[in-house]
KELUMMI-953747 format. One record per residue (C-alpha): residue number from 0; residue in three letters; y, z, x. Coordinates in steps of 0.1 Angstrom, whole numbers, plus 5000, padded with zeros to 4 digits. Layout:
KELUMMI-953747
[NUM,'ala',[Y,Z,X]]
...
//
This chain:
KELUMMI-953747
[0,'unk',[9137,6441,5423]]
[1,'unk',[9143,6477,5426]]
[2,'unk',[9152,6478,5467]]
[3,'unk',[9183,6474,5479]]
[4,'unk',[9190,6439,5489]]
[5,'unk',[9202,6439,5531]]
[6,'unk',[9231,6410,5520]]
[7,'unk',[9246,6434,5496]]
[8,'unk',[9256,6459,5521]]
[9,'unk',[9278,6433,5533]]
[10,'unk',[9315,6455,5517]]
[11,'unk',[9316,6479,5490]]
[12,'unk',[9319,6455,5470]]
[13,'unk',[9297,6419,5468]]
[14,'unk',[9295,6391,5448]]
[15,'unk',[9266,6371,5450]]
[16,'unk',[9277,6334,5436]]
[17,'unk',[9279,6297,5445]]
[18,'unk',[9308,6273,5447]]
[19,'unk',[9317,6257,5413]]
[20,'unk',[9304,6279,5389]]
[21,'unk',[9334,6291,5370]]
[22,'unk',[9327,6320,5361]]
[23,'unk',[9325,6331,5403]]
[24,'unk',[9361,6317,5407]]
[25,'unk',[9370,6340,5378]]
[26,'unk',[9345,6376,5387]]
[27,'unk',[9362,6367,5422]]
[28,'unk',[9394,6371,5405]]
[29,'unk',[9391,6399,5392]]
[30,'unk',[9376,6412,5423]]
[31,'unk',[9409,6409,5444]]
[32,'unk',[9426,6427,5426]]
[33,'unk',[9405,6459,5418]]
[34,'unk',[9391,6462,5457]]
[35,'unk',[9430,6453,5472]]
[36,'unk',[9446,6480,5439]]
[37,'unk',[9418,6506,5454]]
[38,'unk',[9416,6500,5496]]
[39,'unk',[9380,6488,5487]]
[40,'unk',[9363,6466,5514]]
[41,'unk',[9346,6428,5496]]
[42,'unk',[9324,6402,5506]]
[43,'unk',[9311,6370,5487]]
[44,'unk',[9273,6355,5492]]
[45,'unk',[9258,6327,5483]]
[46,'unk',[9229,6322,5470]]
[47,'unk',[9219,6300,5485]]
[48,'unk',[9218,6320,5516]]
[49,'unk',[9196,6349,5507]]
[50,'unk',[9160,6350,5506]]
[51,'unk',[9135,6332,5480]]
[52,'unk',[9130,6362,5464]]
[53,'unk',[9163,6372,5455]]
[54,'unk',[9177,6336,5443]]
[55,'unk',[9149,6331,5423]]
[56,'unk',[9158,6371,5407]]
[57,'unk',[9197,6359,5404]]
[58,'unk',[9203,6325,5399]]
[59,'unk',[9202,6329,5361]]
[60,'unk',[9224,6357,5365]]
[61,'unk',[9261,6347,5388]]
[62,'unk',[9274,6361,5396]]
[63,'unk',[9265,6389,5399]]
[64,'unk',[9287,6419,5413]]
[65,'unk',[9271,6442,5435]]
[66,'unk',[9287,6481,5439]]
[67,'unk',[9274,6502,5466]]
[68,'unk',[9241,6482,5472]]
[69,'unk',[9234,6484,5441]]
[70,'unk',[9239,6456,5409]]
[71,'unk',[9267,6463,5391]]
[72,'unk',[9272,6442,5369]]
[73,'unk',[9262,6400,5364]]
[74,'unk',[9276,6366,5342]]
[75,'unk',[9314,6384,5343]]
[76,'unk',[9326,6411,5362]]
[77,'unk',[9344,6438,5338]]
[78,'unk',[9379,6454,5350]]
[79,'unk',[9368,6490,5334]]
[80,'unk',[9337,6488,5345]]
[81,'unk',[9348,6480,5384]]
[82,'unk',[9373,6502,5382]]
[83,'unk',[9350,6529,5376]]
[84,'unk',[9324,6520,5396]]
[85,'unk',[9347,6526,5425]]
[86,'unk',[9367,6552,5415]]
[87,'unk',[9364,6592,5435]]
//
């Protein structure tokens, strides 16, 4: 998917996931820690609330992390990579 999804621009870091997903819970914990440390805003986006094309693109990759509207990681969030992406 070449276009930046509009919903991925809700915050500096957006995690696409779904309720009951243990990988999503683990990823969100890393995202919270890093964004709190660096003062970056974050948001969660439920897979069921995005356009069908995005659901088809990402359903087997959740959680998917977006930084500045672009896909950054999927399945797991690397704390080091996320910190690097958010650093000036």
